[in-house]
PLY file of the C-alpha trace (Angstrom):
ply
format ascii 1.0
element vertex 109
property float x
property float y
property float z
element edge 108
property int vertex1
property int vertex2
end_header
-10.03 48.40 -56.54
-11.47 45.36 -54.73
-14.31 43.30 -56.09
-16.36 41.21 -53.68
-18.21 38.05 -54.67
-20.98 36.90 -52.37
-22.57 33.47 -52.07
-26.26 33.28 -51.30
-27.09 31.22 -48.24
-28.56 27.89 -49.27
-32.19 27.31 -48.43
-34.34 24.25 -48.24
-34.62 21.54 -45.67
-30.87 20.85 -45.51
-30.25 24.38 -44.25
-32.09 23.53 -41.03
-29.91 20.67 -39.85
-26.33 20.72 -38.58
-23.82 18.99 -40.84
-26.30 19.07 -43.78
-26.33 22.88 -43.50
-22.53 23.08 -43.57
-22.37 20.66 -46.47
-24.88 22.77 -48.43
-22.88 25.91 -47.60
-19.59 24.44 -48.81
-21.19 23.22 -52.03
-22.79 26.62 -52.71
-19.48 28.35 -51.99
-17.61 25.97 -54.32
-20.07 26.71 -57.16
-19.75 30.45 -56.62
-15.97 30.26 -56.32
-15.79 28.28 -59.57
-17.66 31.15 -61.32
-15.27 33.69 -59.83
-12.13 31.72 -60.68
-13.22 31.15 -64.27
-13.79 34.88 -64.73
-10.79 36.25 -62.81
-8.30 33.43 -63.61
-6.16 33.84 -60.49
-2.70 32.34 -60.05
-3.53 31.21 -56.50
-6.67 30.79 -54.39
-6.48 32.16 -50.86
-8.90 30.59 -48.42
-9.10 31.49 -44.75
-10.63 30.08 -41.62
-13.07 28.72 -40.83
-12.53 25.48 -42.67
-15.92 25.86 -44.38
-14.13 28.36 -46.61
-11.07 26.15 -47.10
-13.03 23.11 -48.27
-14.49 24.82 -51.37
-11.19 26.58 -52.09
-9.32 23.29 -51.98
-11.95 21.55 -54.11
-11.91 24.24 -56.82
-8.13 24.54 -56.74
-7.73 20.79 -57.21
-10.27 20.69 -60.06
-8.61 23.55 -61.93
-4.98 22.90 -60.99
-4.62 26.17 -59.07
-2.53 26.28 -55.87
-4.42 27.06 -52.66
-3.15 28.78 -49.54
-5.23 28.26 -46.39
-4.80 30.94 -43.74
-5.93 30.14 -40.22
-7.04 33.38 -38.60
-8.38 31.67 -35.48
-8.78 28.12 -34.29
-12.47 27.59 -34.90
-12.83 24.81 -32.34
-11.31 26.98 -29.60
-13.53 29.91 -30.53
-16.60 27.64 -30.35
-15.52 26.37 -26.93
-14.97 29.90 -25.62
-18.42 30.98 -26.93
-20.07 27.95 -25.34
-21.30 26.26 -28.53
-19.16 23.21 -27.67
-16.78 22.06 -24.98
-13.08 21.40 -25.41
-12.61 17.74 -26.26
-16.23 16.95 -27.12
-17.23 15.41 -30.45
-17.93 18.74 -32.19
-14.66 20.22 -30.94
-12.66 17.18 -32.12
-14.42 17.05 -35.50
-13.79 20.73 -36.09
-10.15 20.41 -35.08
-9.76 17.44 -37.44
-11.29 19.39 -40.35
-9.15 22.47 -39.65
-5.99 20.35 -39.47
-6.88 18.58 -42.69
-7.52 21.91 -44.43
-4.23 23.31 -43.20
-2.26 20.29 -44.35
-3.81 20.39 -47.81
-3.85 24.16 -48.20
-0.20 24.89 -48.77
1.75 25.67 -51.92
0 1
1 2
2 3
3 4
4 5
5 6
6 7
7 8
8 9
9 10
10 11
11 12
12 13
13 14
14 15
15 16
16 17
17 18
18 19
19 20
20 21
21 22
22 23
23 24
24 25
25 26
26 27
27 28
28 29
29 30
30 31
31 32
32 33
33 34
34 35
35 36
36 37
37 38
38 39
39 40
40 41
41 42
42 43
43 44
44 45
45 46
46 47
47 48
48 49
49 50
50 51
51 52
52 53
53 54
54 55
55 56
56 57
57 58
58 59
59 60
60 61
61 62
62 63
63 64
64 65
65 66
66 67
67 68
68 69
69 70
70 71
71 72
72 73
73 74
74 75
75 76
76 77
77 78
78 79
79 80
80 81
81 82
82 83
83 84
84 85
85 86
86 87
87 88
88 89
89 90
90 91
91 92
92 93
93 94
94 95
95 96
96 97
97 98
98 99
99 100
100 101
101 102
102 103
103 104
104 105
105 106
106 107
107 108
């Protein structure tokens, strides 16, 4: 009874550069989510970590007046540090933590 909606990965030059790639991904997800929400007409939008999912959910929810719940399944910055893609306290870690905190504060009923 579940229906899954997929978002195609964005291409082009922006997809090759950090920050631009994530921005393109969140915009593509927001467009796809808008299509889904208009068809399904949910009472609430449930976004989950990482924050790149929360950002489009919050954007669409705000535009359409639909409440958003943001579920943190893992702290993305800590996962990145444990996998070696950043170090605890470095710029990437702090930026990710800031985004996750912002998403959590805005993603409540």
